[in-house]
N, C-alpha and C positions, 0 to 999 in steps of 0.2 A: 547458498549452495548454487553451483552452476551445472548445467547439463553439458555433457560432452557430446558433441555432434561430429560425427565423422563425415567429413565432406570429401567426396570423391571427385577429384579433378581429372578429367580425362583429356589427354592430349591426343587428338586423332591426327594421324598423318597418312597421307596416301602417297605411297612411293611406287613409282612405275619401275618395273624391272623387265628384264628381257623375257622372264617367264610369265609376265602379266599378273603376278600374284601380289596381294595387298596384305598388310598386317597392322594391328593396333599395338602400340607399345604398352608395357605394363602400367597400371594406374598409379598416379602419385597421390599419396594420402597426406592430409594435414588436419590437425585438431584445432578447432576454433571454440573459444568459450563464449557461451550465450547466457545472459542473465535469466534466471527463473523468476518471473513476476509472481508466481503463485506463492513464493516464500517471503514476499515483501511484507514487513510488519505494518499493519494499518492501525492508526490511532483510533480509539473509541471516540465516537461523537460525544461532545460535552452535553450533558443533560441538565436542563434548568430545573432545579429542585425547589425553586422559590414557590411558596404556597400563598395564594391570594387570600387576604382576610376579607370576610363578608361582614359588612357593617349593617346593623339594624337599629331602627329608632322605635322606642316604646313610649307610650303616653298612658298615664294612669289618672283617671278622673274620680273624684269622690269627696269624702269628708274625713273625720278623724280616723276612721278605719283604714283609709288609704294613706294618710300622712303618717300614721303610726304614733298616735298620741301615747305618751308615757313609755315608749320604748326607744332604743337607740336609733340613730339615723340610718343605720344599715340593717335594722331588724324588721322594718315594716315589710309587708308582703311584696310590694313592687320591687324593692331592692333585692330581697331574697329570690324573687322570680328571675330577675336579671342575672344574678350570680349562678343560679341553677341552670339557666339556659346556656350560659357561657361554659359551664362545666360539662354539659351534655351534648353540645353542638360544637365540634372542633372548628378552629379557625374562624371564630365569630367574635365580634365586639358589639357592645350595646350602649346606646345613648338613651338615658331615661329622663323623661320629663314628667313631673307630678304637678297636677293642678288640683289641690284639695286643701281643706282647712277645717279644723274642729268646729262643729256647730253648723256647718253648711247644710241647708235644705236643697231640694232640687232647684228652687228658685235662685238661691245664692250661686249654685254651680253654673246655671245657665247664664246669669249675669257675668260671672267671672270669665267663662270661655268666650262670651261675646266681646268682652273688653280686651282679653288677651289675643283673641283671634289666632289660634294655633294653625300651623301649616297643615296641608292635607297629604303629607308624605310619610306618615307613621306606619310601620310594618305591623304593629300590634297595639291595640287600645283596650284597656280594661276600664270597667265602669262599676262602681259600688256606691250606691246612693239611696237615701230614703229614710234612714233611721231618725233623722232630726225632724222630718215631716211627722213621723209618728210621735216623737218625743214632745213636740210643741203643739200637738193636736191640730195640725193642718188638715183641711178637708181631704179625704182620700181621693176624691175626683181630681184634685190638683195634682196629686202624685201620678195618677193615671195619664193625664195629658202631658205633664212635664217629663215623666220618665220616657215616654215615646219620643218627645222632642230631643232629649239627651242621647237616646240611642241613635237617632238619625244624625245628630252632630258627631257622635263617635264614629259612625260609618264614614262620614265625610272626611274626618281627620285621618282615617285609616285608608287612604287612597280611594275613597268611595266604594269600598269593598266590604260587605258585611262579614266576609270570612275573616277579616282582620280584627274583629271585635269579640271580647269576652266579657260577659256580665257576671258579676259575683253576687251571691245572695247576701242579705243583710244579717249580720250576727244578732244573736238574741241576748241582749244585756240583762234580761230578767234573771239569768243564771249567774249573776255576779253579786257580791256583797252590796254594791250600790243599788242594783235592780231589786234586790230583796227588800230594801228599805224605801223604795220609791214607788208610790202608787200601789197598784194591784199587779203583782208579778204574773199571775195567770192571764190577766187581761192584756198585759204587755206582750206576752208570748203570742196570744191569739191575734193581736193586731199586726205584729211583725210577720206572722204567718200569712196574713191576708196580703200584705205588701209583696212578700216573696212569691206567693201563688200567682199574683197578677204578673209579676216580672217574668216568671218562668213561662207562663202561658203566652205572653207577648213574644218572648224570644223564640218559642217553639213555632209560633205562627209566622214569624218573619225570618226564620233561618239564622238566628243568632245563637252562638254558643253560650250556654248558661252553666255555671258551676255552683253547686249547692255546698256551702260550708257551715250553715247555721247549726247543724247537729254537733259540730265540733265545739262550738261555744256553749252549747247546752250541757256540756260536761264540766263546766267551770266550777260548780259547787262541789262536785266530787273530786275534781283535780284542780286545785288552786294554782298549779303551775301554769295553767292556761290563761290566767288573769294577770294583767299588768299590775304594777305597784299602786296604781290609783284606785284599784278595786272595781274598775268599770270596763276598761278596754282590754282587748286581747294582748297576750304576752308574745314575746319572740317565738316561743314554742308553738303557740296557737297559730301564728302567722306561717310558721314552717309547715304546719299541717295543711293550711290553706294552699300553700304552694305545691304540696304533693298532689293535690287534686287539679290544680290549674296547669301544672307543668306539662303533662302529656298532651293536653289540647294545644298549648302554646307551641310545643315542639312540632306537632303535626302541621300547624299553620306556617311555621318558619322554615322547616326542613325541606 
């Protein structure tokens, strides 16, 4: 639409007359069309809706409880934790590295990580170790020193930040068919409790996140669905219950 502007064009003339009077002739009018800028359509700026994906690296250190003995490859707790993080934190992807093997003691794990020499750029590191120290009757003092060593290594792998580390308590295999027929189940539980008490106290003193899952495994005799087919290790269900406790802490660290 255009505005109509009336332009008055005046022609002034001065005419001398015998009476010395002057006059202005009538105005001449003409209509001129001028564009109205206010009605010009403006295109909306293009908005970049591309969402950047945040990539995280996870490292899980341990033994058969970390590698998921007797459960499927995606059933072990590190894999379930990775999937749960992805489901709860939008636009994130995770790369998981597991350094663990059935039967490993703290000594075996130290030797393995020293040989592999993982990088120090992991955003989250989990550590679950010690049951085979108890199972093979290693001196408790060995666990005390080597557990501290492994925590420090875990911190170094987690960008030298203790906030990136989560220690998980040792499951109690006394509450499994295997544990009931091996040695003295009550003594087994008591010794595992000693290991966990030390780990929990060490973590508290050094500002390390500690997640207690042992009580879940102590329900194994009442709920056999918590035990894997080998009659000894946790099942997929048990690991999912581990993850329910680990997940909120992991989210807080990564979000």
